[in-house]
N, C-alpha and C positions, 0 to 999 in steps of 0.2 A: 278648893280655889275654883270659882267660876270664871271660864275663859272660853274663847272661841277665837278661830282663824280670821286673819284678815284676808279678805278676798283677793287683794291686788298685791299681795307680799307674802310668799310661801315661808318667810323666815321670821314672821311676827304672830303674836297672839295678843289680843286684847283680854286684860283681866278685870273682870267686873267686881269680883269680891274674893277676898281672902281673908281667912281667920287669923292668919299671921301676916305681918309686913313682908312683902315680896324680898325686900332687901335683907331679911333675916333668915331665909329659907335655905338650907343646905344646898340647893340647887344654884341660888345666886351666889352665895359664898364659894362655891366650887368652880365659878366661871362658866356656868351652862347658860347664864342668860344675863342680861343687862335691861335696866329700866330706862326707857326713853318714850316719848310721843311717837305715835305712829307716823304722823307727818314729818318727823326728823328723818325718817328712813327714805322717804321721797327724795331728798337731795342727793343722797347716796346712790339709790337706784338710777337717777338720772345722770350720775356721773359716767356711766358705762364702764364700770370696774372690770378689768381683766387680770388674770395672773401675770407676773414678771413686769408690771408697770412701775414707773416711779410717780409717785403720787404726794402731793402735799394738802394737808388739812390745816390751813393757815390759823385759824382760831379754833383749836381743837377740844379743849376742856369743856366737860369732865371726861369725854373720851367715847361716848356711845358711837357717834358717827365714825371716828377713827377705827373702833373694834370692828364695826360692820363692814368698812372698807377693808380691812386686813382679812376678815372672814371670807369676803368674796374674792380676795386675792389669794386664799388658801395660804397665808403667810408666806407668800412669794414676793419678789420685787422688793422696792423699798417705799417706805411711807414715812413721810416727815410729818409728825404731829406736833404742832406748835402752838403755844398760847403765851400770851404777854404777861398774864397775871401770875405772881409768885404764889398766891394762895390755891389757885385753881390748877395750877401745874402738879400739885400733889395728888390731887383726885384724879387728874389724866394719868399720872405714872401708875398709881394705885389700880385703876380700873384696866389699864392695858395689861399690867402684870396678872391680876386676878384672871382675866379672859384668855391669858396664854398667848398674846400677841408677842411675836418674836421678829417680825420685820419692820418693826417702827423704831424710827430715831426721834426722840423726844427733845424738843428744843423750847427754851424760855425766852423768846425774842419778840420785839416788835415786828409784826408781820410785814410792815411796809419796809423793812430792811433785810428781809430774808435773802439768802444768795446761795441756793443749792444747784444752780445750773438749770439747764431747761428741763421740764418735767412733762409727763403724758397727761396728766389731769391735776385740776386744782379744785380744791373745795373750799369755798369762802362762806361760812356761815357767820356773818359779820356780827360784831358787837353792836348792840342796838339800844335804842331809847326806852325799850321795855314796853312799847304801846301795844305790843301784840298779846301782852298778857294782862290787860286792864280789867277783864273779866274775872280773873283770879286775884287780883290785886289792885282794887280801884284807887287806891293812894296815889299810884303812878300817874294818874290824870293829873292830879294836882301838884306833884313834885317835879314835873318836867316844865322847863321853860321854852321859848322859841329859841334862845340862844343855844340851849343843849341840843336841840334838834339840829340846828345849822351846823354846830360843831360835829355831831354824829355823822351828818350827811357828808361833810367834808372829809371826815376820817375814812368813811366808806368809800369814797370816790377814789381816794389815794389807795386804799386796799384792792379795789377792783383793778387799778392800773397796774399795780406791782403783781398781781395774779396773772394778768395777760402778759406781762413782761417775762413771766417765768415759764410760759407755756409753749411746748414745741409747736411747730406748724402741724395743723390737724388735730391738735390735743383738745380737750374738753375742760371747760371751767363751768362750775356750777355756783352760783351766787345765791344765797337764801338768807331771808331775814324774818324774824317773827312780827315785824312792825305792822301797823295797819295803815300808816301814812304814806300817802303816794309820793311824797318827796323821797321817800327811802327806797322807792322800786324802780 
């Protein structure tokens, strides 16, 4: 495997080349690593995670960010890892189990209706229109309508307001999205 450290994150490596798919390696299967884009780690790093906090990952599947939050918490405190998708919740549960996460409560709810009381941190990596991955999948550019974007923007505003409603005074909320549209930021 050809890899190198990421300068700004001690917990990450960039893999440039591997003779075996990373997801098929013994290290991956044993829970020593998870595959995610380096940019995905930025939202967690900006969350200012500490041990023994109460944190909600509102749209958590497939679980990379939740796993990283739990690792930074040293499996202490409480981590609510939620996702609305019945299909994606399976991957979330599987990844958290494989990674040895023991402080997470996995829920399969509409994040706009969450009610876990006040929390110290909220991560909202909001469901998106997919425009941030156009370079990987150009068909997205042609498959999204203006109405799709408007509905996504409205849903995200509702999620942001819910996130702030759940946050303790002095808490931290991080909102992230892969979109390149200014309406989404």
